[in-house]
C-alpha positions as CSV (number, residue, x, y, z in Angstrom):
1,M,-6.0,11.8,-55.5
2,R,-8.1,8.7,-54.7
3,Y,-6.7,5.7,-52.8
4,T,-7.3,2.2,-54.1
5,E,-8.1,0.7,-50.7
6,K,-10.4,2.4,-48.3
7,N,-10.4,1.6,-44.5
8,T,-8.0,-1.3,-44.8
9,M,-7.0,-2.7,-41.4
10,R,-3.3,-3.3,-41.4
11,S,-1.3,-5.3,-38.8
12,P,1.2,-3.6,-36.7
13,E,4.0,-5.4,-38.5
14,E,2.7,-4.2,-41.9
15,K,2.4,-0.7,-40.6
16,E,6.0,-1.0,-39.3
17,S,7.4,-2.0,-42.7
18,I,5.5,0.9,-44.3
19,V,6.9,3.4,-41.7
20,L,10.4,2.1,-42.1
21,E,10.2,2.4,-45.8
22,S,8.8,6.0,-45.5
23,F,11.9,6.9,-43.4
24,E,14.1,5.8,-46.4
25,K,12.1,6.9,-49.4
26,G,10.0,9.7,-48.0
27,C,6.4,10.1,-46.7
28,T,4.6,11.1,-49.9
29,Q,6.1,8.5,-52.2
30,T,5.5,5.7,-49.7
31,A,1.9,6.9,-49.0
32,R,1.1,6.7,-52.7
33,K,2.7,3.3,-53.1
34,Y,0.6,1.7,-50.3
35,G,-2.6,3.8,-50.8
36,V,-2.4,5.4,-47.4
37,A,-3.2,9.1,-46.7
38,T,0.0,11.1,-46.0
39,S,-1.6,12.4,-42.8
40,V,-2.2,8.8,-41.6
41,L,1.4,7.8,-42.4
42,K,2.7,10.8,-40.5
43,K,0.7,9.7,-37.5
44,W,2.0,6.2,-37.8
45,R,5.6,7.6,-38.0
46,N,5.1,9.7,-34.8
47,K,3.6,6.8,-32.9
48,Y,6.4,4.5,-34.1
49,R,9.0,7.0,-32.9
50,A,7.3,7.4,-29.5
51,S,6.3,3.7,-28.7
52,G,7.8,1.5,-31.4
53,L,5.7,-1.4,-32.7
54,N,3.3,-1.2,-29.7
55,G,2.4,2.4,-30.8
56,L,1.1,1.0,-34.1
57,R,-1.4,-1.4,-32.6
58,S,-5.0,-0.6,-33.3
59,Q,-6.9,1.0,-30.4
60,T,-10.3,0.5,-32.0
61,G,-12.9,-0.9,-29.5
62,K,-10.4,-1.1,-26.6
63,Y,-12.0,1.2,-24.1
64,K,-15.2,3.1,-23.9
65,H,-14.9,6.5,-22.1
66,P,-17.7,7.0,-19.5
67,G,-20.0,9.8,-20.6
68,K,-19.0,9.7,-24.3
69,G,-21.3,8.3,-27.0
70,N,-24.9,7.5,-26.9
71,S,-24.7,4.0,-25.4
72,C,-26.0,3.8,-21.8
73,V,-26.2,7.5,-21.3
74,G,-26.9,8.2,-17.6
75,L,-26.2,4.7,-16.5
76,Q,-22.4,5.1,-15.9
77,R,-22.9,6.2,-12.3
78,K,-26.0,5.2,-10.5
79,K,-26.6,7.2,-7.4
80,N,-29.2,6.5,-4.8
81,K,-32.3,8.5,-5.6
82,T,-34.2,10.4,-2.9
83,R,-37.8,9.5,-2.3
84,E,-38.8,12.7,-4.1
85,E,-36.8,11.8,-7.2
86,E,-38.4,8.3,-7.2
87,L,-41.9,9.8,-7.0
88,E,-41.1,12.2,-9.9
89,I,-40.0,9.3,-12.1
90,E,-43.1,7.4,-11.2
91,N,-45.2,10.4,-12.0
92,L,-43.6,10.8,-15.4
93,K,-44.2,7.1,-16.2
94,L,-47.9,7.5,-15.3
95,K,-48.2,10.6,-17.5
96,V,-46.7,8.7,-20.4
97,E,-49.2,5.9,-19.8
98,V,-52.1,8.3,-19.7
99,A,-50.9,9.9,-23.0
100,R,-50.8,6.4,-24.6
101,L,-54.3,5.6,-23.4
102,K,-55.6,8.9,-24.8
103,K,-54.1,8.0,-28.2
104,G,-55.8,4.6,-28.0
105,Y,-53.1,2.1,-27.3
106,Q,-51.3,0.2,-24.6
107,V,-47.8,-1.3,-24.4
108,K,-47.6,-5.0,-23.5
109,G,-44.3,-6.7,-22.9
110,V,-40.7,-5.5,-22.5
111,G,-37.7,-5.1,-24.8
112,S,-37.8,-6.9,-28.1
113,K,-41.2,-8.6,-27.1
114,K,-42.9,-5.2,-26.7
115,E,-46.2,-4.9,-28.5
116,Y,-48.4,-1.8,-29.0
117,V,-52.0,-3.0,-28.6
118,T,-54.9,-0.7,-29.5
119,I,-57.5,-0.4,-26.8
120,K,-60.2,-1.3,-29.3
121,D,-58.6,-4.7,-29.7
122,L,-58.6,-5.2,-25.9
123,N,-62.2,-4.3,-25.4
124,M,-63.5,-6.7,-28.1
125,K,-64.6,-10.2,-27.0
126,S,-63.4,-13.0,-29.2
């Protein structure tokens, strides 16, 4: 069965009215009426029983768990690096720079202003 509305954000009050109706008329019939998956409606019912209206509030974007997802991987906990670790990082950066020079380009700038400039362009006089 296809639902007419996909990924519709509903207010907690709207969810509450749907849940209360499902207690009276049944889960399947109410889910069809509002275009909600039965599994979603059952989750709403359980949350409503456990926490009332507050349980139906959306948790989307509320909290990012450290270590989950791809954003800022490795930046959650900065520890002080030993001198050896700092030298290893510097060595890796230099190896990357040498590899870029071998391929014939340099990187100028940082972030969105980063440019890849071929070495041939740098050596030519204008």
